[in-house]
C-alpha positions as CSV (number, residue, x, y, z in Angstrom):
1,M,120.9,101.1,92.9
2,N,119.8,100.6,97.0
3,A,116.8,101.7,97.5
4,S,116.5,102.3,101.9
5,I,113.1,103.5,101.7
6,S,110.0,102.6,99.7
7,K,107.2,103.6,99.5
8,K,103.4,102.6,98.4
9,I,101.2,104.5,95.8
10,C,97.9,103.8,94.7
11,L,96.1,104.6,91.5
12,I,92.7,105.5,91.5
13,G,90.4,106.2,89.5
14,D,86.7,105.3,87.0
15,F,86.5,102.0,85.1
16,A,89.3,102.5,81.1
17,V,90.6,106.5,81.9
18,G,94.2,104.7,81.9
19,K,95.3,103.8,84.8
20,T,96.4,100.5,83.8
21,S,98.0,101.6,80.6
22,L,100.1,104.3,82.8
23,V,101.9,101.7,85.3
24,R,102.6,100.2,82.5
25,R,104.6,103.6,81.1
26,F,106.2,104.5,83.9
27,V,107.1,100.9,84.9
28,D,108.2,98.9,81.8
29,E,108.3,101.9,79.6
30,A,105.8,100.1,77.3
31,F,102.0,100.7,76.2
32,S,99.2,98.5,74.4
33,D,97.0,99.8,73.0
34,D,94.9,96.5,74.2
35,Y,92.2,97.1,77.0
36,L,92.2,94.6,79.7
37,T,90.4,95.6,83.2
38,T,92.1,95.2,86.1
39,V,90.7,92.2,88.6
40,G,91.5,93.6,92.5
41,V,94.9,95.3,92.2
42,K,98.1,95.1,90.7
43,I,101.0,95.2,91.6
44,S,104.2,96.5,90.7
45,T,107.3,98.3,92.0
46,K,110.5,100.0,90.4
47,R,113.4,101.9,91.8
48,V,114.1,105.8,91.1
49,R,116.6,108.6,91.9
50,L,115.1,111.0,92.7
51,P,116.9,114.6,91.3
52,K,118.2,115.1,94.4
53,G,119.8,112.8,95.1
54,S,117.7,110.0,97.3
55,E,116.5,106.4,95.4
56,V,113.3,105.1,96.2
57,K,111.6,102.2,95.7
58,L,108.3,102.6,94.4
59,I,105.2,100.2,95.3
60,V,103.0,100.7,92.8
61,W,98.9,99.7,93.4
62,D,96.8,100.0,90.3
63,I,93.0,99.7,91.5
64,A,90.7,98.0,90.0
65,G,88.4,101.4,88.4
66,H,85.6,102.4,90.7
67,E,82.9,105.4,91.2
68,R,82.8,104.9,94.6
69,L,85.6,102.6,97.5
70,S,84.4,99.8,97.8
71,T,85.8,98.4,101.2
72,V,88.0,95.9,99.0
73,S,89.5,99.2,98.1
74,K,89.4,100.9,101.1
75,T,91.5,98.7,102.6
76,Y,94.1,98.5,99.1
77,L,94.0,101.9,99.4
78,Q,96.2,101.3,103.3
79,G,99.1,101.6,104.7
80,A,100.0,104.1,101.0
81,S,102.2,106.8,101.3
82,G,100.3,108.7,97.7
83,Y,98.4,108.5,95.2
84,V,97.9,108.9,91.8
85,L,94.7,110.4,90.7
86,V,93.3,109.3,87.5
87,A,90.8,111.2,85.2
88,D,89.9,110.5,80.9
89,G,89.8,113.9,78.9
90,T,88.2,112.2,77.0
91,R,85.2,111.4,78.9
92,A,84.9,114.9,81.3
93,N,82.5,112.4,83.9
94,T,85.9,110.6,84.9
95,L,87.2,113.7,86.0
96,Q,83.6,114.0,88.6
97,T,84.4,110.6,89.5
98,A,88.1,111.1,90.6
99,L,86.9,114.6,92.3
100,A,84.8,112.2,94.4
101,L,87.0,109.4,95.2
102,K,89.4,112.1,96.3
103,A,87.0,113.3,98.7
104,Q,87.2,110.0,100.1
105,V,90.9,108.8,99.5
106,D,91.6,112.0,101.4
107,P,90.2,111.7,104.6
108,L,90.8,107.9,105.4
109,L,94.5,108.4,104.3
110,H,94.8,111.4,105.8
111,E,95.3,113.7,103.6
112,P,98.3,112.3,102.1
113,P,100.4,113.6,99.1
114,W,98.9,113.3,95.7
115,V,100.0,113.7,92.2
116,G,96.2,114.3,89.4
117,L,96.5,113.3,85.4
118,L,94.1,114.3,83.4
119,N,95.1,111.1,80.8
120,K,95.0,110.6,76.8
121,Y,96.8,113.8,75.9
122,D,97.2,112.3,72.7
123,L,93.5,113.0,72.2
124,E,93.5,116.4,72.8
125,A,90.9,116.7,69.9
126,E,88.6,114.7,71.6
127,W,89.2,116.1,74.7
128,E,85.4,116.8,76.7
129,V,87.4,118.4,79.6
130,T,87.5,122.6,78.2
131,A,90.7,124.5,78.5
132,T,89.2,126.7,81.1
133,Q,89.2,123.4,83.4
134,Q,92.3,122.3,81.7
135,Q,93.5,125.8,83.5
136,T,92.0,125.5,86.1
137,L,93.4,121.2,87.5
138,L,96.7,122.8,86.3
139,K,96.1,125.2,88.8
140,Q,95.1,122.9,91.5
141,G,98.7,120.6,90.5
142,W,97.4,118.3,87.9
143,S,99.2,117.3,85.2
144,L,98.1,116.8,81.2
145,S,99.6,113.0,80.7
146,S,99.3,110.4,77.9
147,A,100.1,106.7,78.8
148,K,100.3,106.4,75.4
149,T,103.0,108.7,74.1
150,G,105.0,109.0,77.9
151,T,104.0,112.5,78.0
152,G,103.8,113.7,81.9
153,V,104.2,110.2,83.4
154,E,107.4,110.3,84.6
155,A,107.7,113.4,85.8
156,A,104.4,112.4,87.6
157,F,105.5,109.8,89.4
158,L,108.2,111.2,90.6
159,R,106.9,114.8,92.0
160,L,104.6,112.1,94.0
161,A,107.8,110.4,95.2
162,E,109.5,113.4,96.2
163,M,106.2,114.4,97.9
164,M,106.2,111.9,100.2
165,L,109.8,111.6,101.5
166,P,110.6,114.0,104.6
């Protein structure tokens, strides 16, 4: 597949929300229970064909988890065409962090396309994010995902890719 279009996307969110696992699931179709802290940024690529026939090379930047954007994080975000905002359904505070990060990223990147993932859906019985909060997020364009099972992962990245094309 020759992808003449390349798009940089960044994954942002708090520590241990599953950003690296989501990237591994999307790019390598793999999952590991081992937790590895991302230091700085890890860059992966995947070529995808969108439902309308377009081919896109996604350059996925997995940025280390933070509660606030640092100067370094802002540098990593430069040139991004869109982003994936990730929160952990088992830790409600990570949703607040994600929303705070979104408020910082949107003006920095001039309101880019984005998708929100409420991750760790395979652990739904342990979720702190309430059903009411989930419904509100779904109406705002968020999706439920599980890097472990793959639920919602591919669809979210493809939806973002479509949103980034003219």
